[in-house]
C-alpha positions in Angstrom: 9.9 90.7 -29.4 9.1 90.1 -25.7 8.3 86.4 -25.0 6.9 85.1 -21.7 7.2 81.4 -21.0 5.9 79.5 -18.0 7.8 76.3 -17.0 11.0 77.5 -18.6 13.6 75.8 -16.5 13.6 72.3 -18.0 12.7 70.3 -21.0 10.8 71.9 -23.9 10.4 75.1 -21.8 14.1 75.6 -21.4 14.7 74.7 -25.0 12.2 77.4 -26.0 13.9 80.0 -23.8 17.3 79.2 -25.4 16.0 79.3 -28.9 14.2 82.6 -28.5 17.3 84.1 -26.9 19.5 82.7 -29.7 17.3 84.8 -32.1 17.9 87.9 -30.0 14.4 88.1 -28.5 13.7 89.3 -25.0 12.6 86.4 -22.8 10.8 86.3 -19.4 10.4 82.9 -18.0 9.2 81.2 -14.8 10.3 78.3 -12.7 8.8 76.8 -9.5 11.8 77.7 -7.3 14.9 79.7 -7.3 16.9 76.5 -7.2 15.4 75.3 -10.5 16.1 78.7 -12.1 19.7 78.8 -10.8 20.5 75.3 -12.2 20.5 76.6 -15.8 21.2 80.3 -15.6 24.8 79.8 -16.7 23.7 78.2 -19.9 21.7 81.3 -21.0 22.9 84.3 -22.9 21.0 87.3 -24.0 18.2 89.5 -22.6 16.2 87.4 -20.1 14.4 87.7 -16.8 13.9 84.6 -14.6 11.0 84.6 -12.2 9.7 82.2 -9.5 6.0 81.5 -9.9 3.5 78.9 -9.0 1.1 78.9 -11.9 -1.7 77.6 -9.7 -1.9 81.2 -8.2 -3.3 84.0 -10.3 -1.9 86.5 -7.9 1.6 85.2 -8.5 1.1 85.1 -12.3 0.0 88.7 -12.2 3.0 89.7 -10.1 5.6 88.1 -12.5 3.7 89.5 -15.5 4.1 93.0 -14.1 7.8 92.4 -13.4 8.3 91.2 -17.0 6.5 94.2 -18.5 8.6 96.6 -16.3 11.7 95.0 -17.6 10.9 94.5 -21.3 7.6 96.2 -22.1 4.5 94.7 -23.7 4.4 91.0 -23.9 4.1 90.0 -27.6 4.0 86.2 -27.2 3.0 84.2 -24.1 3.6 80.4 -23.9 1.8 78.4 -21.2 4.3 75.5 -21.0 4.3 74.6 -17.3 2.9 71.1 -16.8 3.3 67.9 -14.8 2.9 64.2 -15.5 0.8 61.8 -13.5 1.8 58.7 -11.6 1.5 55.7 -13.9 -1.5 54.2 -12.2 -5.1 53.4 -13.1 -7.6 56.1 -12.1 -9.0 53.8 -9.4 -5.5 53.7 -7.7 -4.7 57.4 -7.9 -4.9 59.4 -4.7 -7.0 62.5 -4.5 -3.8 64.5 -3.9 -2.3 63.2 -7.1 -5.4 63.9 -9.2 -5.7 67.4 -7.9 -1.9 68.0 -8.5 -2.2 67.3 -12.2 -5.5 69.1 -12.7 -4.3 72.2 -10.8 -1.1 72.6 -12.7 -2.1 71.4 -16.2 -5.6 72.8 -16.3 -6.0 75.5 -13.7 -2.5 76.9 -14.2 -3.0 77.0 -18.0 -6.3 78.7 -17.8 -5.1 81.3 -15.2 -2.0 82.0 -17.4 -4.2 82.5 -20.4 -6.6 84.7 -18.5 -3.8 87.0 -17.3 -2.1 87.1 -20.7 -5.3 87.9 -22.6 -6.2 90.6 -20.1 -2.8 92.3 -20.7 -3.0 91.8 -24.5 -6.4 93.4 -24.7 -4.9 96.4 -23.1 -2.0 96.4 -25.6 -4.4 95.5 -28.4 -2.0 92.8 -29.7 -0.4 89.6 -28.6 -0.5 85.8 -29.0 -0.9 83.0 -26.4 0.2 79.5 -27.1 -0.8 76.5 -24.9 1.3 73.4 -25.0 -0.5 70.3 -26.1 0.5 66.7 -25.3 -0.7 63.1 -25.1 -4.5 63.3 -25.2 -4.8 66.5 -27.2 -5.6 64.4 -30.3 -8.1 62.3 -28.3 -5.7 59.4 -28.0 -6.3 57.4 -24.8 -3.6 55.3 -23.1 -4.1 53.4 -19.8 -2.5 54.9 -16.7 -2.2 58.3 -18.3 -5.9 59.3 -18.3 -5.7 62.3 -15.9 -2.7 63.8 -17.8 -4.4 63.0 -21.2 -7.7 64.5 -20.1 -5.9 67.7 -19.0 -4.3 68.1 -22.5 -7.6 67.3 -24.2 -9.3 70.1 -22.3 -6.4 72.4 -23.2 -7.0 72.0 -26.9 -10.8 72.6 -26.5 -10.2 75.6 -24.3 -7.5 77.1 -26.6 -9.7 76.9 -29.7 -12.7 78.2 -27.8 -10.9 81.2 -26.5 -10.8 82.6 -30.1 -14.6 82.8 -30.0 -14.2 85.5 -27.4 -11.5 87.4 -29.3 -13.4 88.2 -32.5 -13.2 91.9 -31.8 -9.4 91.7 -31.5 -7.8 91.2 -34.9 -4.3 91.1 -33.5 -4.8 88.7 -30.6 -5.4 85.0 -30.7 -4.8 81.8 -28.7 -2.9 79.0 -30.5 -1.5 75.6 -29.6 1.9 73.9 -29.9 2.0 70.2 -30.4 5.7 69.0 -29.9 5.0 65.3 -30.3 7.0 62.8 -28.2 10.0 64.6 -26.9 12.7 63.0 -24.7 12.3 65.1 -21.5 12.0 64.2 -17.8 8.2 64.7 -18.2 8.0 62.0 -20.9 10.5 59.6 -19.3 9.3 59.8 -15.7 6.7 57.1 -16.0 7.4 55.6 -19.3 6.7 51.8 -19.7 8.8 49.5 -21.9 5.8 49.3 -24.4 5.8 53.1 -24.4 9.5 53.3 -25.1 9.1 51.0 -28.1 7.0 53.8 -29.7 9.1 56.6 -28.3 12.2 55.2 -29.9 10.4 55.5 -33.3 8.5 58.8 -32.8 10.5 60.5 -30.1 12.6 63.6 -30.7 15.3 65.6 -28.9 14.4 69.0 -27.5 17.0 70.6 -29.8 15.2 69.1 -32.8 11.7 70.3 -31.8 12.2 73.8 -30.3 13.6 75.6 -33.4 10.6 74.4 -35.4 8.1 75.6 -32.7 9.8 79.0 -32.4 10.0 79.5 -36.2 6.2 78.8 -36.6 5.3 80.9 -33.5 7.2 83.9 -34.9 5.4 83.4 -38.2 2.1 83.6 -36.4 0.8 80.1 -37.1 -2.2 79.2 -34.9 -1.8 75.4 -34.7 1.8 74.4 -34.6 2.4 70.6 -34.9 5.9 69.2 -35.0 5.1 65.5 -35.4 3.0 65.8 -38.6 1.5 62.7 -40.2 4.1 62.6 -42.9 7.0 62.9 -40.4 5.5 60.2 -38.2 5.1 57.9 -41.3 8.7 58.5 -42.3 9.9 57.6 -38.9 8.0 54.4 -38.8 9.5 53.5 -42.2 13.1 54.4 -41.2 13.3 53.8 -37.5 11.2 50.7 -36.9 14.2 48.3 -37.0 16.8 50.6 -35.5 17.4 52.3 -32.2 18.5 55.8 -33.0 18.3 57.0 -29.4 20.2 56.1 -26.3 16.9 55.7 -24.4 
């Protein structure tokens, strides 16, 4: 299977790249710079293609998609993972530049990636797109994260809605991945102490989450959710009085 992953040089994205390679799949993945790609190349083994791409540019996404197809053929599974966090500030204190940065990457980049992927998959007559959910996808609202949370809320609406336009294509759909709270730079970059109290209970390591996400994606599950209600409840019962993480 040929898997294409945006934002594959760190965090969950890098974990997904490694997990798919471990299972002998062919992986094409993007990073924002050659430097970010080179930092982790030595840790990868298998059939992979690393590509520099700014997901805010449809032209660049089209270019790397064509390179990936030339290398490995049809894209069977496309994961829009690229995303950024926001500065931990009230909306009234955020600059125009910061608001646009988050919206352009998390919303525009995801929509452009989905558009390019679905166009290709309609030609192939098969394929799956997954968009990466996050805080806000379940309608949770937390102060000083509202731009990020809004971007993820829109992502969920958009992903589900895309399938309304795919009724004629039985072997194509758009799904979502919900990894829960994962200890990555994205999560920790603006984490408050109150947030860390919850993260120490509900948080997971990348190596815990990515095998589950990959397994469910390969099985063709539309809505993949790692931190289920039962798993969250169990963690509250078993972790509330212990610090299982170094964070």
